[in-house]
N, CA and C atoms as an extended XYZ file, in Angstrom:
378
Properties=species:S:1:pos:R:3:atomname:S:1:resname:S:1:resid:I:1 pbc="F F F"
N      -107.005       66.294     -205.759 N   MET     1
C      -107.517       67.730     -205.147 CA  MET     1
C      -108.796       67.879     -205.625 C   MET     1
N      -109.544       69.091     -205.093 N   GLU     2
C      -111.033       69.133     -205.485 CA  GLU     2
C      -110.861       69.924     -207.064 C   GLU     2
N      -111.832       69.988     -207.834 N   LYS     3
C      -112.019       70.647     -209.338 CA  LYS     3
C      -113.360       71.737     -208.752 C   LYS     3
N      -113.077       72.793     -209.096 N   GLN     4
C      -113.752       73.873     -208.701 CA  GLN     4
C      -114.330       74.514     -210.109 C   GLN     4
N      -115.553       75.023     -210.415 N   THR     5
C      -116.108       75.641     -211.776 CA  THR     5
C      -116.792       76.994     -211.008 C   THR     5
N      -117.424       77.041     -209.662 N   GLY     6
C      -118.092       78.108     -208.993 CA  GLY     6
C      -117.038       79.176     -208.933 C   GLY     6
N      -117.397       80.283     -208.224 N   ARG     7
C      -116.160       81.209     -207.219 CA  ARG     7
C      -116.774       82.115     -206.925 C   ARG     7
N      -116.902       81.440     -205.523 N   GLU     8
C      -116.941       82.300     -204.137 CA  GLU     8
C      -116.003       83.062     -203.777 C   GLU     8
N      -115.997       84.393     -203.513 N   VAL     9
C      -114.895       85.027     -203.229 CA  VAL     9
C      -114.717       85.370     -202.009 C   VAL     9
N      -115.877       85.835     -201.172 N   ALA    10
C      -116.067       86.017     -199.856 CA  ALA    10
C      -117.494       85.514     -199.425 C   ALA    10
N      -117.273       85.413     -197.786 N   ARG    11
C      -118.660       85.167     -197.323 CA  ARG    11
C      -118.780       85.262     -195.944 C   ARG    11
N      -120.159       85.882     -195.255 N   GLN    12
C      -120.031       85.825     -193.814 CA  GLN    12
C      -120.518       84.770     -192.999 C   GLN    12
N      -119.857       84.217     -192.491 N   GLU    13
C      -120.376       83.235     -191.329 CA  GLU    13
C      -121.631       83.668     -190.148 C   GLU    13
N      -122.258       82.892     -190.088 N   PRO    14
C      -123.230       83.303     -189.280 CA  PRO    14
C      -122.875       83.832     -187.604 C   PRO    14
N      -121.874       82.809     -187.524 N   THR    15
C      -121.173       82.957     -186.093 CA  THR    15
C      -120.108       83.781     -185.880 C   THR    15
N      -119.703       84.434     -186.961 N   ARG    16
C      -118.429       85.265     -187.225 CA  ARG    16
C      -118.705       87.102     -187.363 C   ARG    16
N      -118.475       87.864     -186.829 N   GLY    17
C      -118.661       89.013     -187.440 CA  GLY    17
C      -118.122       89.581     -188.753 C   GLY    17
N      -116.640       89.132     -188.986 N   ALA    18
C      -116.022       89.470     -190.007 CA  ALA    18
C      -116.436       88.659     -191.236 C   ALA    18
N      -115.834       89.294     -192.447 N   LEU    19
C      -115.692       88.291     -193.669 CA  LEU    19
C      -114.782       87.429     -193.288 C   LEU    19
N      -115.052       86.437     -194.329 N   GLN    20
C      -113.932       85.181     -194.392 CA  GLN    20
C      -114.143       85.030     -195.738 C   GLN    20
N      -112.423       85.376     -196.303 N   TYR    21
C      -112.383       85.288     -197.682 CA  TYR    21
C      -111.588       83.799     -198.177 C   TYR    21
N      -112.317       83.481     -199.372 N   ARG    22
C      -111.688       82.138     -199.912 CA  ARG    22
C      -110.588       82.460     -201.172 C   ARG    22
N      -109.192       81.977     -200.477 N   PRO    23
C      -108.109       82.671     -201.171 CA  PRO    23
C      -108.159       81.950     -202.696 C   PRO    23
N      -107.869       82.755     -203.845 N   VAL    24
C      -107.820       81.972     -205.059 CA  VAL    24
C      -106.801       81.307     -205.204 C   VAL    24
N      -106.495       80.138     -205.626 N   VAL    25
C      -105.512       79.134     -205.722 CA  VAL    25
C      -104.961       78.591     -207.051 C   VAL    25
N      -103.947       78.394     -207.256 N   ASP    26
C      -103.610       77.428     -208.324 CA  ASP    26
C      -102.981       75.871     -207.714 C   ASP    26
N      -102.861       75.282     -208.195 N   ILE    27
C      -102.590       73.710     -207.963 CA  ILE    27
C      -101.998       73.155     -209.020 C   ILE    27
N      -100.601       72.795     -209.021 N   LEU    28
C       -99.922       72.138     -209.797 CA  LEU    28
C       -99.271       70.806     -209.184 C   LEU    28
N       -98.924       69.843     -210.357 N   GLU    29
C       -98.700       68.387     -209.993 CA  GLU    29
C       -97.465       68.131     -210.911 C   GLU    29
N       -96.659       67.452     -210.237 N   THR    30
C       -95.300       66.890     -210.983 CA  THR    30
C       -95.211       65.555     -210.487 C   THR    30
N       -94.379       64.905     -211.003 N   GLY    31
C       -93.919       63.797     -210.562 CA  GLY    31
C       -93.939       63.240     -209.364 C   GLY    31
N       -93.480       64.317     -208.282 N   GLU    32
C       -92.743       64.265     -207.307 CA  GLU    32
C       -93.532       64.961     -205.926 C   GLU    32
N       -94.779       65.808     -206.518 N   GLU    33
C       -95.412       66.796     -205.628 CA  GLU    33
C       -96.482       67.338     -206.091 C   GLU    33
N       -97.596       67.736     -205.134 N   LEU    34
C       -98.241       68.732     -205.634 CA  LEU    34
C       -97.907       69.985     -205.025 C   LEU    34
N       -98.097       71.000     -205.520 N   ARG    35
C       -97.799       72.573     -205.162 CA  ARG    35
C       -99.231       73.367     -205.318 C   ARG    35
N       -99.245       73.934     -204.033 N   VAL    36
C      -100.394       74.771     -204.051 CA  VAL    36
C       -99.940       76.036     -204.002 C   VAL    36
N      -100.747       76.924     -204.434 N   LEU    37
C      -100.164       78.603     -204.388 CA  LEU    37
C      -101.395       79.237     -204.270 C   LEU    37
N      -101.552       79.983     -202.787 N   ALA    38
C      -102.335       80.602     -202.929 CA  ALA    38
C      -102.527       81.921     -202.261 C   ALA    38
N      -103.305       82.969     -202.786 N   ASP    39
C      -103.354       84.364     -202.674 CA  ASP    39
C      -103.697       84.582     -201.022 C   ASP    39
N      -102.918       85.198     -200.324 N   VAL    40
C      -103.361       85.679     -198.902 CA  VAL    40
C      -102.704       87.165     -198.460 C   VAL    40
N      -103.431       88.026     -199.416 N   PRO    41
C      -102.564       89.108     -199.114 CA  PRO    41
C      -102.768       89.952     -197.906 C   PRO    41
N      -102.032       90.437     -197.110 N   GLY    42
C      -101.922       91.261     -195.584 CA  GLY    42
C      -101.707       89.937     -194.806 C   GLY    42
N      -101.921       88.827     -194.897 N   ALA    43
C      -101.378       87.756     -193.761 CA  ALA    43
C      -100.107       87.566     -193.537 C   ALA    43
N       -99.607       87.701     -192.526 N   LYS    44
C       -98.263       87.469     -192.010 CA  LYS    44
C       -98.054       86.012     -191.725 C   LYS    44
N       -96.757       85.745     -192.108 N   PRO    45
C       -96.824       84.093     -191.655 CA  PRO    45
C       -97.025       83.598     -190.537 C   PRO    45
N       -96.787       84.522     -189.464 N   GLU    46
C       -97.022       83.886     -188.116 CA  GLU    46
C       -98.671       83.758     -187.586 C   GLU    46
N       -99.139       84.251     -188.759 N   TYR    47
C      -101.159       84.229     -188.297 CA  TYR    47
C      -101.458       83.177     -189.389 C   TYR    47
N      -100.478       82.311     -190.267 N   ILE    48
C      -101.058       81.396     -191.190 CA  ILE    48
C      -100.941       80.002     -190.505 C   ILE    48
N      -102.285       79.500     -190.528 N   ASP    49
C      -102.295       78.016     -190.276 CA  ASP    49
C      -102.659       77.133     -191.010 C   ASP    49
N      -101.602       76.054     -191.263 N   ILE    50
C      -102.224       74.810     -192.332 CA  ILE    50
C      -102.183       73.576     -191.339 C   ILE    50
N      -103.096       72.763     -192.127 N   ASN    51
C      -103.502       71.476     -191.151 CA  ASN    51
C      -103.905       70.253     -192.655 C   ASN    51
N      -103.121       69.281     -192.432 N   PHE    52
C      -103.333       68.259     -193.102 CA  PHE    52
C      -103.575       66.890     -192.069 C   PHE    52
N      -104.839       66.511     -192.387 N   GLU    53
C      -105.179       65.529     -191.575 CA  GLU    53
C      -106.231       64.388     -192.096 C   GLU    53
N      -105.903       63.301     -192.533 N   LYS    54
C      -106.918       62.151     -193.250 CA  LYS    54
C      -107.321       62.737     -194.307 C   LYS    54
N      -106.257       63.232     -195.271 N   GLY    55
C      -106.504       63.561     -196.754 CA  GLY    55
C      -107.379       64.597     -196.833 C   GLY    55
N      -107.070       65.583     -195.818 N   VAL    56
C      -108.021       66.919     -195.960 CA  VAL    56
C      -107.020       68.192     -195.369 C   VAL    56
N      -106.777       69.120     -196.636 N   LEU    57
C      -105.504       70.353     -196.130 CA  LEU    57
C      -106.429       71.620     -196.020 C   LEU    57
N      -106.481       71.873     -195.019 N   THR    58
C      -106.894       73.202     -194.325 CA  THR    58
C      -105.905       74.475     -194.190 C   THR    58
N      -106.346       75.431     -194.966 N   ILE    59
C      -105.237       76.604     -194.765 CA  ILE    59
C      -106.294       77.549     -194.229 C   ILE    59
N      -106.061       78.409     -193.104 N   HIS    60
C      -106.525       79.426     -192.168 CA  HIS    60
C      -105.506       80.733     -192.373 C   HIS    60
N      -105.863       81.673     -192.818 N   ALA    61
C      -104.745       82.892     -192.489 CA  ALA    61
C      -105.394       84.250     -191.789 C   ALA    61
N      -105.106       84.634     -190.897 N   LYS    62
C      -105.784       85.714     -190.185 CA  LYS    62
C      -105.082       86.937     -190.799 C   LYS    62
N      -106.054       87.978     -191.044 N   VAL    63
C      -105.481       89.462     -191.460 CA  VAL    63
C      -105.876       90.363     -190.402 C   VAL    63
N      -104.996       91.037     -189.901 N   ALA    64
C      -105.258       92.174     -189.075 CA  ALA    64
C      -105.661       93.540     -189.720 C   ALA    64
N      -106.622       94.362     -189.108 N   ASP    65
C      -107.187       95.418     -189.609 CA  ASP    65
C      -105.803       96.504     -189.877 C   ASP    65
N      -105.767       97.260     -191.079 N   ARG    66
C      -104.443       98.078     -191.114 CA  ARG    66
C      -104.910       99.342     -190.959 C   ARG    66
N      -106.053       99.572     -190.333 N   GLN    67
C      -106.311      101.340     -190.175 CA  GLN    67
C      -105.752      101.726     -188.827 C   GLN    67
N      -104.606      102.713     -189.420 N   PRO    68
C      -104.161      103.345     -188.094 CA  PRO    68
C      -104.879      103.952     -187.330 C   PRO    68
N      -104.475      104.072     -185.965 N   GLU    69
C      -104.974      104.971     -184.455 CA  GLU    69
C      -105.174      106.043     -185.061 C   GLU    69
N      -106.447      106.475     -184.555 N   GLY    70
C      -106.855      107.861     -184.859 CA  GLY    70
C      -107.168      108.336     -185.899 C   GLY    70
N      -107.371      107.684     -186.961 N   THR    71
C      -107.809      107.754     -188.318 CA  THR    71
C      -109.490      107.118     -188.770 C   THR    71
N      -109.879      107.905     -189.655 N   ASN    72
C      -111.313      107.510     -190.223 CA  ASN    72
C      -111.135      107.602     -191.397 C   ASN    72
N      -111.724      106.419     -192.156 N   TYR    73
C      -111.563      106.214     -193.364 CA  TYR    73
C      -112.889      107.083     -194.060 C   TYR    73
N      -112.278      107.623     -195.385 N   LEU    74
C      -113.386      108.512     -196.069 CA  LEU    74
C      -113.890      107.486     -197.310 C   LEU    74
N      -113.047      106.810     -197.739 N   LEU    75
C      -113.196      105.511     -198.462 CA  LEU    75
C      -112.573      104.274     -198.324 C   LEU    75
N      -113.304      103.147     -198.207 N   ARG    76
C      -112.703      101.768     -197.870 CA  ARG    76
C      -113.329      100.828     -198.895 C   ARG    76
N      -112.524      100.634     -199.975 N   GLU    77
C      -112.569       99.787     -200.848 CA  GLU    77
C      -112.149       98.192     -200.585 C   GLU    77
N      -110.952       98.217     -199.803 N   TYR    78
C      -110.204       97.046     -199.277 CA  TYR    78
C      -111.099       96.349     -198.163 C   TYR    78
N      -111.544       95.100     -198.381 N   GLY    79
C      -112.147       94.328     -197.256 CA  GLY    79
C      -111.173       93.765     -196.523 C   GLY    79
N      -111.395       93.995     -195.050 N   ILE    80
C      -110.458       93.305     -194.338 CA  ILE    80
C      -111.094       91.788     -193.648 C   ILE    80
N      -110.444       90.616     -193.515 N   GLY    81
C      -111.174       89.411     -193.207 CA  GLY    81
C      -109.901       88.505     -193.363 C   GLY    81
N      -110.444       87.111     -192.614 N   ASP    82
C      -109.547       86.145     -192.824 CA  ASP    82
C      -109.681       85.299     -194.044 C   ASP    82
N      -108.640       84.374     -194.312 N   PHE    83
C      -108.655       83.475     -195.399 CA  PHE    83
C      -108.971       82.037     -195.081 C   PHE    83
N      -109.651       81.569     -195.880 N   HIS    84
C      -110.047       80.196     -195.351 CA  HIS    84
C      -110.408       79.218     -196.373 C   HIS    84
N      -109.756       77.960     -196.780 N   ARG    85
C      -109.996       77.251     -197.816 CA  ARG    85
C      -109.405       75.763     -197.298 C   ARG    85
N      -110.525       74.772     -197.675 N   VAL    86
C      -110.419       73.450     -197.703 CA  VAL    86
C      -110.395       72.696     -198.735 C   VAL    86
N      -109.285       71.694     -198.756 N   PHE    87
C      -109.199       70.768     -199.958 CA  PHE    87
C      -109.388       69.444     -199.595 C   PHE    87
N      -109.945       68.389     -200.282 N   GLU    88
C      -109.442       67.101     -200.279 CA  GLU    88
C      -108.586       66.626     -201.110 C   GLU    88
N      -107.614       65.716     -200.229 N   VAL    89
C      -106.625       65.531     -201.479 CA  VAL    89
C      -106.350       63.918     -201.643 C   VAL    89
N      -106.762       63.505     -202.611 N   SER    90
C      -107.079       61.979     -202.955 CA  SER    90
C      -105.315       61.320     -203.366 C   SER    90
N      -104.494       62.151     -203.388 N   GLU    91
C      -102.967       61.450     -203.816 CA  GLU    91
C      -102.836       61.141     -202.088 C   GLU    91
N      -101.731       60.285     -202.510 N   ASN    92
C      -101.030       59.780     -201.181 CA  ASN    92
C       -99.798       60.771     -200.812 C   ASN    92
N       -99.996       61.666     -199.688 N   ILE    93
C       -99.190       62.664     -199.364 CA  ILE    93
C       -98.246       62.155     -198.369 C   ILE    93
N       -96.620       62.704     -198.450 N   ASP    94
C       -96.167       62.370     -197.299 CA  ASP    94
C       -95.667       63.330     -196.607 C   ASP    94
N       -97.017       63.267     -195.286 N   VAL    95
C       -97.286       64.278     -194.386 CA  VAL    95
C       -96.041       64.889     -193.792 C   VAL    95
N       -95.059       63.757     -193.392 N   ASP    96
C       -93.863       64.491     -192.850 CA  ASP    96
C       -92.933       65.412     -193.542 C   ASP    96
N       -92.810       65.455     -194.805 N   ARG    97
C       -92.416       66.198     -195.750 CA  ARG    97
C       -93.005       67.613     -196.524 C   ARG    97
N       -94.344       67.712     -196.022 N   ILE    98
C       -95.078       68.896     -196.404 CA  ILE    98
C       -94.308       70.233     -195.825 C   ILE    98
N       -94.169       71.334     -196.612 N   THR    99
C       -93.170       72.286     -196.530 CA  THR    99
C       -94.127       73.532     -197.026 C   THR    99
N       -93.824       74.689     -196.549 N   ALA   100
C       -94.692       75.799     -196.759 CA  ALA   100
C       -93.788       77.272     -196.687 C   ALA   100
N       -93.914       77.953     -197.673 N   GLU   101
C       -93.156       79.251     -197.560 CA  GLU   101
C       -93.877       80.504     -198.076 C   GLU   101
N       -94.002       81.638     -197.646 N   HIS   102
C       -94.595       82.702     -198.143 CA  HIS   102
C       -93.898       84.162     -198.410 C   HIS   102
N       -94.414       84.497     -199.470 N   ALA   103
C       -93.941       85.712     -199.777 CA  ALA   103
C       -94.379       86.452     -200.628 C   ALA   103
N       -94.652       87.975     -200.591 N   ASP   104
C       -95.477       88.907     -201.341 CA  ASP   104
C       -96.811       88.655     -201.463 C   ASP   104
N       -97.429       87.922     -200.223 N   GLY   105
C       -99.014       87.808     -200.297 CA  GLY   105
C       -99.417       86.367     -200.935 C   GLY   105
N       -97.992       85.507     -201.343 N   VAL   106
C       -98.616       84.153     -201.982 CA  VAL   106
C       -98.138       83.075     -201.035 C   VAL   106
N       -98.920       82.340     -200.696 N   LEU   107
C       -98.340       80.867     -199.811 CA  LEU   107
C       -98.271       80.034     -200.576 C   LEU   107
N       -96.976       79.249     -200.537 N   VAL   108
C       -96.904       78.143     -201.478 CA  VAL   108
C       -96.908       76.956     -200.536 C   VAL   108
N       -97.619       75.851     -200.676 N   LEU   109
C       -97.375       74.645     -200.131 CA  LEU   109
C       -96.677       73.519     -201.043 C   LEU   109
N       -95.716       72.799     -200.448 N   HIS   110
C       -95.253       71.584     -201.420 CA  HIS   110
C       -95.623       70.690     -200.781 C   HIS   110
N       -96.748       69.465     -201.389 N   LEU   111
C       -97.199       68.225     -200.994 CA  LEU   111
C       -96.336       67.206     -201.283 C   LEU   111
N       -95.193       66.634     -200.803 N   PRO   112
C       -94.483       65.517     -201.466 CA  PRO   112
C       -95.475       64.357     -201.680 C   PRO   112
N       -95.488       63.549     -202.721 N   LYS   113
C       -96.024       62.401     -203.003 CA  LYS   113
C       -95.321       61.328     -202.029 C   LYS   113
N       -96.129       60.221     -201.509 N   ALA   114
C       -95.525       59.159     -200.914 CA  ALA   114
C       -94.846       58.380     -202.098 C   ALA   114
N       -94.181       57.743     -201.717 N   ASP   115
C       -93.243       56.781     -202.478 CA  ASP   115
C       -94.280       55.932     -203.338 C   ASP   115
N       -95.429       55.389     -202.796 N   LYS   116
C       -96.418       54.463     -203.431 CA  LYS   116
C       -97.030       55.363     -204.363 C   LYS   116
N       -97.283       56.756     -204.522 N   ALA   117
C       -98.244       57.307     -205.278 CA  ALA   117
C       -97.319       57.837     -206.494 C   ALA   117
N       -95.979       57.873     -206.458 N   LYS   118
C       -95.031       58.591     -207.615 CA  LYS   118
C       -95.233       57.848     -208.764 C   LYS   118
N       -95.119       58.484     -209.807 N   THR   119
C       -95.502       57.800     -211.144 CA  THR   119
C       -93.644       56.746     -211.367 C   THR   119
N       -93.943       55.940     -211.927 N   ARG   120
C       -92.849       54.998     -211.801 CA  ARG   120
C       -92.978       54.406     -213.332 C   ARG   120
N       -91.798       54.640     -214.128 N   LYS   121
C       -91.804       54.092     -215.590 CA  LYS   121
C       -91.320       52.706     -215.381 C   LYS   121
N       -91.930       51.742     -215.863 N   ILE   122
C       -91.598       50.136     -215.992 CA  ILE   122
C       -90.883       50.009     -217.201 C   ILE   122
N       -89.577       49.553     -217.037 N   GLU   123
C       -89.230       49.178     -218.192 CA  GLU   123
C       -89.347       47.696     -218.580 C   GLU   123
N       -89.511       47.574     -220.068 N   VAL   124
C       -89.717       46.324     -220.597 CA  VAL   124
C       -88.788       45.725     -221.059 C   VAL   124
N       -88.291       44.354     -220.548 N   ARG   125
C       -87.020       43.684     -220.709 CA  ARG   125
C       -87.436       42.527     -221.948 C   ARG   125
N       -86.562       42.446     -223.069 N   SER   126
C       -86.784       41.426     -224.283 CA  SER   126
C       -85.995       40.213     -223.453 C   SER   126
């Protein structure tokens, strides 16, 4: 996975009118899988798109404006925008077994390692 030191939180793309946020993530590794936890507050599961193609993982989550009809903001500190993040995954991933779950604004992706990428202990016989 990519290693990041900089921290870009939001940016406005020239072809889009709305902000696009870069979700904050934690990436964990076990002997069996890579696990990605991404903060996507306000995104509903049906508006989250996840793609994995040729070693590239793409997460896109659409967030609808929460302003009730007939109201005007007096103060608006919470920005509305979509979430977008792309990762290059150097590990061999079993694409058919990738799963995702979403709860409390956190998206959790399970990327199982392919058998050839799993750590294997070799026993030495005497």
